[in-house]
KOLTORVO-612852 format. One line per 4 residues: number of its first residue (from 1); their letters; for each residue x, y, z of N, C-alpha, C. Coordinates in steps of 0.001 Angstrom, whole numbers, plus 500000, padded with zeros to 6 digits. Layout:
N
NUM> A> X:Y:Z:X:Y:Z:X:Y:Z ~ ...
***
This chain:
151
1> MTAL> 483809:616738:151482:484225:617840:150884:485176:617673:149549 ~ 485033:619054:148995:485833:618837:148130:486766:620044:148156 ~ 488270:619873:147484:488662:620950:147704:489438:621932:146191 ~ 489291:623285:147066:488897:623905:146088:490105:624232:145002
5> PSSP> 489917:624520:143756:491411:624107:142796:492340:625489:143045 ~ 493121:625440:143529:494623:625939:144032:494510:626841:142245 ~ 494895:628102:142836:495300:628576:141387:496943:628675:140723 ~ 496889:629160:140005:498223:627691:138967:499408:629091:139629
9> RVAP> 500161:628363:139715:500957:629050:140325:501971:630410:139034 ~ 501930:630870:139420:503021:632437:138139:504386:631784:138242 ~ 505100:631566:137315:506241:631560:137383:506899:632743:137241 ~ 507695:632824:138530:508184:634196:138502:509374:634748:137807
13> RTDQ> 509504:635555:137322:509894:636629:135838:511435:638112:135833 ~ 512096:637912:135436:513124:639158:135740:513133:639683:134336 ~ 512989:640809:134661:513662:641447:132972:515082:641837:133438 ~ 515331:641110:131677:516866:641802:131561:517639:642711:131445
17> SALR> 516660:643107:130490:517176:644896:130206:516854:645198:131690 ~ 515611:645832:132881:516224:646152:134125:517700:645759:134792 ~ 518434:644661:134639:518942:643701:135312:520305:644773:134661 ~ 520922:644716:133157:521740:645697:132300:521314:647122:133074
21> FNAI> 520035:647761:133063:520000:648672:133232:520743:649517:134577 ~ 520660:648310:135783:520951:648233:136977:522524:648262:136940 ~ 522728:647708:136191:525032:646894:136067:525098:648582:135783 ~ 524104:648483:134420:525039:649787:133393:525130:651519:135159
25> TVVF> 524206:651648:136082:524100:652859:136998:524840:652827:137759 ~ 524963:651081:138948:525589:651340:138990:527280:651192:138899 ~ 527643:650923:138070:528638:651107:137557:529409:652636:136891 ~ 528972:653193:136522:528096:654853:136359:528424:655495:137661
29> VTLL> 527650:655232:138806:527453:656133:139438:528596:655806:140992 ~ 529083:654695:141166:529899:654484:141341:531434:654357:140594 ~ 531706:654964:140207:532835:655132:139335:533056:657012:139814 ~ 531833:657804:139496:531808:658840:140638:532222:659386:141595
33> AVIL> 531239:657677:142450:531930:658143:143448:533768:658253:143746 ~ 533989:656916:143421:535195:656672:143624:536247:658057:143297 ~ 535945:658317:141984:537465:659088:141581:537249:660671:141978 ~ 535655:660860:142273:535166:661889:143338:535149:662305:144777
37> TLPA> 535382:660836:144702:535615:660772:146246:534287:661282:146863 ~ 532921:660872:147401:531566:661679:147271:531111:660354:148082 ~ 531091:660198:148786:530501:659544:149982:529407:659534:150170 ~ 528582:660209:149866:526892:660515:150008:526224:660174:148903
41> LSLA> 527416:659952:147403:527097:659229:145959:527155:657400:146558 ~ 527838:656753:147695:528382:655374:147773:527400:655358:148432 ~ 526834:656014:149728:525479:655495:150516:524356:655757:150115 ~ 524439:656585:148956:522874:657087:148480:522390:655934:147343
45> LGAA> 523497:655889:146874:523862:654492:145491:523157:653266:146622 ~ 524149:652806:147888:523951:651432:148320:523030:651086:149203 ~ 521942:652117:150105:520631:652718:150189:519692:652192:149372 ~ 519277:652565:148240:518557:652263:146818:519173:650996:146869
49> MLLG> 519827:649857:146559:519967:648790:146174:519609:647966:147747 ~ 519657:648645:148777:519599:647901:149526:518219:647761:149831 ~ 517729:648986:149284:515559:648576:149672:515262:647860:149244 ~ 515792:648180:147233:515194:647396:146426:515380:646068:146182
53> ALVP> 516270:645520:147168:517024:643944:147472:515764:643772:148289 ~ 515852:644360:149138:514895:643939:150469:513145:643670:150290 ~ 513096:645275:149430:511463:646035:149029:511832:645686:147427 ~ 511144:645032:146212:511591:645157:145404:510660:646139:144989
57> EFSP> 508963:645808:145609:508036:647151:145214:508552:648471:144851 ~ 509041:648682:146077:510106:650762:145875:511048:650711:145833 ~ 511715:649831:145070:512775:650121:144134:513669:651051:143573 ~ 514557:652242:143722:514199:653572:143580:515024:653235:142017
61> LRAA> 515897:651883:141950:515949:651438:140347:515917:651061:139624 ~ 514987:650448:140185:513035:649980:139383:512384:651118:138523 ~ 512250:651733:139794:511744:653218:139057:512053:654164:137884 ~ 513306:654013:138542:514525:654811:137290:514760:653972:135774
65> YRRL> 514951:653013:135972:514626:651802:134738:513621:652196:133987 ~ 511397:652180:134893:510748:652654:134740:510536:653691:133768 ~ 511617:654853:133919:511110:656064:134064:511935:656316:132757 ~ 513289:655717:132624:514340:656334:132267:514691:655351:130453
69> GPAL> 514252:654349:131205:513712:653293:130190:513908:652826:128761 ~ 512871:653119:128257:511621:653974:126989:512781:654937:126530 ~ 513190:656026:127512:513748:657442:126880:514562:656910:126446 ~ 515708:655680:127050:517046:655666:126214:516996:654260:125775
73> GLHP> 515458:653782:125181:515765:652968:123379:515432:651275:124453 ~ 515298:651577:126061:515605:649615:126488:513849:649383:126614 ~ 514404:648470:126190:512663:647803:125599:512658:646233:126813 ~ 511776:645935:127681:511471:645039:128900:511950:643730:127787
77> DVVD> 512944:642605:128301:512872:641686:127784:513109:640350:129311 ~ 511708:640299:128894:511608:639337:130338:511845:637985:130209 ~ 512026:636936:130997:512273:635887:130902:512186:635289:132218 ~ 511447:633603:132447:511172:633419:133431:512616:632519:134018
81> EDPR> 512725:633838:135551:513538:633243:135787:513847:633770:137417 ~ 513504:633541:138698:513144:633209:139230:514990:635128:140331 ~ 513518:636149:140468:514871:636607:140416:515473:637267:142310 ~ 515128:636220:142930:515383:635750:144041:517258:635654:144408
85> AHHF> 517826:635697:143495:519458:635651:143269:519550:637326:142894 ~ 519053:637618:141849:519196:639265:141706:519579:639928:143008 ~ 517941:639862:143368:517853:640199:144843:519136:640229:145574 ~ 519523:639214:145677:520482:639038:146861:521618:639291:146591
89> AQGV> 522226:639708:145376:523076:639901:145025:523323:641575:144630 ~ 521630:641762:144690:521739:643769:144733:521552:644007:146273 ~ 521305:643210:146779:521851:643199:148328:523387:643692:148796 ~ 524138:642482:148354:525390:642374:149033:526189:643137:148341
93> GGSF> 526190:643609:146655:526166:645466:146339:525637:646559:147090 ~ 524635:647146:147222:524635:647853:147850:525334:647951:149612 ~ 525417:646923:150311:526511:646428:151383:527861:647228:151244 ~ 528110:646255:149823:529723:647050:149789:529557:648546:149848
97> LLAS> 528453:649027:148917:528580:650389:148405:527688:651035:149537 ~ 527613:651033:151340:527351:651759:152353:528796:651263:153360 ~ 529623:649897:153242:530383:649794:154001:531369:651241:152809 ~ 531911:651408:151781:531954:652582:150693:532543:652855:151794
101> GLAM> 530701:653943:151347:530646:655199:151614:531380:655476:153402 ~ 530550:654886:154195:530993:654703:155544:532484:655053:155718 ~ 533168:653940:154918:534878:654029:155248:535774:655326:154305 ~ 534665:655707:153221:535090:657320:153522:535175:658316:153582
105> LGGL> 533806:657966:154636:533605:659623:155502:534492:659457:157041 ~ 534804:658252:157469:535257:657793:158190:537532:657729:157671 ~ 537620:658762:156634:539077:658752:156307:539945:658007:155649 ~ 538837:657206:156417:539781:655682:155050:539288:655008:153847
109> TVLG> 539519:656410:153116:539055:656404:151882:540268:655649:150855 ~ 541204:654756:151264:542040:653609:150082:541414:652513:150341 ~ 540539:651973:151493:539893:651175:151389:538237:651508:151565 ~ 537449:652909:150832:536501:653127:150862:536657:653280:149221
113> AALG> 537766:653261:148404:537749:653793:146701:538131:651570:146923 ~ 538485:651095:147731:538520:649626:147343:537910:648727:146945 ~ 536415:648789:148523:535254:647921:148128:534685:648845:146662 ~ 534674:650398:146566:533676:650452:144813:534777:649745:144655
117> LIVI> 535256:649994:144057:535909:648911:142751:535910:647376:142471 ~ 535667:647065:143566:535046:645827:143891:533145:645266:143338 ~ 532747:647065:143491:531370:646647:143387:531525:647380:141722 ~ 532387:647719:141139:532766:648315:139301:533260:646655:138517
121> ALAA> 533721:646242:139457:534306:645224:138869:533188:643895:138312 ~ 532657:643776:139177:530997:642039:139715:530159:643419:138830 ~ 529408:644586:138816:528933:644977:137875:529523:644722:136367 ~ 530724:645198:136579:531193:645243:135072:531100:643948:134587
125> LNLT> 531209:643018:135129:531582:640847:134838:530055:640547:134694 ~ 529025:641166:135476:527720:640802:135319:527556:641266:133826 ~ 527939:642576:133739:527043:642964:132295:527797:643014:130608 ~ 529160:642761:131041:530007:642239:130113:529737:641418:129975
129> QRIC> 529748:639755:130896:529825:637717:130477:527962:637833:131369 ~ 527459:638451:131711:526750:638047:132687:526407:636659:133006 ~ 528004:637275:133883:528316:636635:135349:527926:637147:136596 ~ 526566:636193:137139:526118:637265:138318:527067:636668:139711
133> VGCL> 528513:637617:140282:528246:636601:141034:527834:636035:142524 ~ 526834:637986:142532:525775:637689:143573:525832:636831:143787 ~ 524657:636232:142258:523924:634648:141941:524312:634026:142390 ~ 525973:633728:142288:526312:632558:142520:526403:631947:144091
137> MYFQ> 526481:633504:144625:526424:633270:146007:525454:632535:146693 ~ 524431:633404:146000:522856:632906:146725:522650:631437:146487 ~ 522592:630742:144870:522338:629559:144959:523838:628864:146016 ~ 524999:629188:146200:526512:628062:146884:525374:628172:149050
141> FRRL> 524344:629915:148894:524119:629495:150434:522854:629035:150109 ~ 521987:628846:149510:520887:627240:149036:521142:626109:149508 ~ 522470:625748:148416:522721:624353:148944:523413:624517:149921 ~ 523895:625126:150879:524595:624906:151894:523864:625255:152989
145> RYAL> 522562:625245:152993:521444:625343:153644:520829:624038:153155 ~ 520338:623896:152509:519492:622109:152478:520556:621188:152848 ~ 521869:620909:152727:522910:620215:152700:523172:620232:154444 ~ 523213:620996:155094:522465:621671:156853:521172:620857:157305
149> LRR> 520247:621436:156529:518533:621206:157171:518806:619833:156722 ~ 519003:618813:155725:519184:617485:155914:519613:616676:156689 ~ 520377:617192:157484:520882:616029:158454:519999:616035:159699
***
């Protein structure tokens, strides 16, 4: 009996332009939410980011990029890079924004603003220096998991 040839694995791909669009969106929307003390805006963006992290095909930010990107002059910049680290980072940011919105709703506006400012700072760092702290966390967690399972 011969084995059927397996289909070639397609390397995971990431659109760097979409990542920049997401970072810009996160910075400006979160800045509005913090300055105007709008917990609903933090909650909505946080939920959208978590949805995109868990089910990338249904990401509201991806849909916004596809609709608005061409109008803004953005063109796909697709590279052979696994997107899972970016999805993890997006999930961390979304969690912080949900916590920010809930803190603001609970009357803890300073805590809510601080969590929002952390998200802004990390998204700006990613945007300006291409340093993705959430991605670094993802790789450290994978390394730790490997080390623990290897024992």
